[in-house]
Structure formats: structure tokens, C-alpha cells
N, C-alpha and C positions, 0 to 999 in steps of 0.2 A: 442429115440427123441433127446436126447442131442447130440449124435454123428452125427445125420443128421444136427442138427443146426450148430454144429462146422464145418462141412463139407461146409455148405452154407457160413458161415463167411470166411473160408479159400479160398473159391472160390472168394468171393468178394475181399479179400485181394490180391489174385493173379491177378485179373483183375486190381486192383489199381497199383500194381507193373508193369504190362505190359503197362498200360497207362503213367505212369511216365517214364518209359523206352522209349516208343515211342516218348513222348514230348522231353525228353533229346536228342535223335537222331535228331529230326527235328530242335530243337533250335540250336544245335552244327553245323549241316549242313547249317542252314541259316547264323550263325555267320561266319563259313568258307568262304561262298559265299561273305559276306560283308567285310571280311579281304582281299580277293583277290581283290575286288573292291578298297579298300584303297591302296593295293600295287600297282595296275594300276595307281592310281592317284598319289601315291608317286613317281613312276618311271617317270611319265610324267612331274611332277614338277621338279625332278631333272634334266631331259633332257632340260627343259626350262631354269632352272638356269645355266646349263652349257652353252647353247646356248648364254645366256645373257653375261656371262663371256667372251667367245669367241668374241663376238662382241665388248665388252669393251676393250679387249686386242687389237684388230684390230684398234679401235679408238685411243687407247694410241700410237701404232706403227705409225699411220698416223699423230700423232701430234695434234689430236683433244681432246683426252681424258686425264684423269688424273690418277695418281697412286691411288688416294683416291677412284675413281670410280671403279677401278679394284679390290681393297680391298673389297669395298662394295658389289660388284657383287660376289666375292669368299666367303664371310663370310657365307651365308646360306647354302652352298653346303655340308659342313661336317654334319650339322644337318639333312639335307635331306637324306644323306647316312645312318646316324644313324637311323633315323625314318623308312627307308626301311628295315634295319636289324631287328629292333624291330618287325616290321609286319611280316617278314618272320618267326621270332621266334614264333609269336602268331599263324601263320598258322601251323607250325609244332606241337605245342601243341594241337591245335584244331584237327588236323588229328589224333594224338595219342588217344585223348579223344573219338573221334568218333569211332576208332578202339576198344577202351576199351568197349564202350557202345554196340557195335555189337558183344562183346564177343571174339575179337581177342587178341592176345598177343602182346608183346612189338615189335615195328618195323612194325607192320601191317599197320600203318597209313601212311607209306611212299608210299605205293602203291595206295592211294586214290588220285584220279585225281581232277581237279579242278571243283567245281560244276558249272552246266549250268543253274543257276536259273536266272529268270528275275523278279527282285523285284521292278518293275516300280510303283506298286500301293500296298499299305498296305491293306490286307483284313480287312474289318470292321465287327464289330458285330451289331447284330440288336439292336434297341433302348431299347427294353425290352425283358427280358427272363422270362418265367414263372418259378415260384418257384418249380414247379414239376420236372424241369430238375435237379435242384440242389439235390433234394431228390433221384435221380436215380444215383448219383455219387458212385462208388463202396466203397470209404471210408466211405462215410455217411451211406450207406446201411449196411455195416459190423458194424459200431458203433451202428446203430439202432438195429441190431439183438443181438449184445451183451447186450444192455440195456434190450431188451425183455427177453433174457435168464436170466439175473440178476433178473429181476422182478418176473419171474416164480420160480426162486430159493428162493426168499424171500417169496412168497406164500407157497411154500412147507415147508419152515423152520417155518413159522407161524402155519401151520396146524400140524406140528410135535410137536410144543410147547405145544398145548392143549392137555389135557388128552383124551384118547380114552375110552369111557364109553360104555359099552354093555347094551343097554336098554332091551333086551330080559331077560338078567339074572336078572336085577332089577324088571321086571315085574313078574318073576317067584317067586321072594322073597316076593313081595307084595301079590301075589295069594296065597302063601303058608300060609302067615299071621302069625305073631309072637304069637297072642293070641291063635291060634288053636294048636301051638307047645306046649304051656303049658297045 
């Protein structure tokens, strides 16, 4: 019975590990999709800033603009390039993390293509969830099984603590009678 109980606990813990792994893969994939969206926005911003710089230079050449305006237009461009490089680094890390979560070795993340998720709306949760759902989580079920097993071991230990008296032997001794013996 103890082996069957331990097998049930192991099954619940394996289910928990599977769910944690699936959640990690989903979160990493969604984060990767968001990082690509940030990269697109960063590149678009860089193009706009470079366009503004080009227009400001043309205005200076035409005698309408100033050097100060050109310097102000050029100032945010290095920061934009730096931000794009940082996002590209984050994407590379997320790809490697996703590959590792899927059991792949180093370098396998490079073959992961851009996610095609459309995250226009965040999925919502219901206003209330029954407590019964929480009780079915594999980690909680495994812990409950451990507590029940420990409780049964305590009951067995208490029973082993008390002496085991054989009542039939005592009845035979009373039936024999000490006075009859003499």
C-alpha cells in the first residue's frame, strides 16, 4: 500500500513538472513574440529619427535650419541603435531559453523563427474560480497524499507503542484459578 501511495505521489509530481515546463515554454514564446514587437517598434523609431535628421540637414543646407537643430535631431539616434541591439540580444537569449525548455542543446535556438502570435487582447480569467479547482492542482494533491501517508504512519506508530495483550491467555489463567492450583 505504501508503494502504491508513493507511486501516486510520484505521478502527481511528474504532472506538476509537466505543467511547469509547459507554462515556461508558453511564457517564453509569448515573451519572444513581445520582444519581436519591441524590435519592430525600435527599428521604426530609428527610421523616423534618421528621417528627421535627414530633413534637418536639408533645412540647414537650404539656409533655413541651424546646427543646433541638426545636433538635436542626431542625439537620440545612438540610443535607438543601442536599444535595438539590446532587444536583439534579449531575443537571442529567449530563443536559447526556449530551445533549452524543449530539451534542445546549445545553438538550437538560432533555428527558431519569429512567433506568429496576435496578442491584440489579453485573455481574461473568470471573476470567480471554485476552490475545488485549486484542490486538483498536482502539487496540492501530492502534498495532501504526503500528509495522509504521514498521518497513517503516526497511527501505526501509536498502535505499535501500546502493548499487545493476549486476552485468551489471560482468560485461561483466570479459568485455571490460582486457588485451584494450591
